[in-house]
N, C-alpha and C positions, 0 to 999 in steps of 0.2 A: 885032099882035105885043105892043103895050104891055099889053093885057089879060092875056095869058099871063105876061108878066114880073111883073106886079103880083100875079097869083095865086100864083106860086112864091115871091115875096118874102114874102107873107102866110103861106103854108103853112110856110115855113122859119123863120118868126118873125124875119125881118130887119127892121131899123128904118131909117126915113128919118132923114137928118140934118136939123137945124132948117132950115126954109125949103124943103125938098123936098116933093114931092107927097104926097097922102094915099093910104090903102089901098083896094084893091078885093078883095072876097072871092070865093071859089069856092063851089060847092054840093056838100054831102054827098049822094050818090046812093044809097049802100048801106052799111049798118053790120052787119058780121058779127063784131064783137069778142067776142061770147059763144060762138063756136065754138072749142073748145080745139085741134082738129086744125090749123086754118089761120085764125086771127083776122085780119081785114082790114077796111079801109074803102075804098070807092070814091068818088072825087070827080070832079067835072067842072070844068075851068077855064072862064073866061069865054067861050072860043070853043066850048065844048061837048065838048072832048076829055076822055074818061074815062080814069082811071088808078087803080091800086090802091096802097094803102099797107098793108104787113103790120105788124101790131101785136105787139110782144113782151110 
C-alpha cells in the first residue's frame, strides 16, 4: 500500500514536510501526447497497476 501512496503523492506533486520520508517514482509505460484526438499517457504504479492520464 505504501508504494501506491508514494506514487500518487509524486504524480500529484505533493510535498513531504521536513523530516518525512522521501519520494518513490512510477514508470511511464506509454506516451500518446502527440495524438490530437485523444492525447494521453499511461503509467504504472510501483505495484504494476496501469492507469491513463488524459493530457489537455
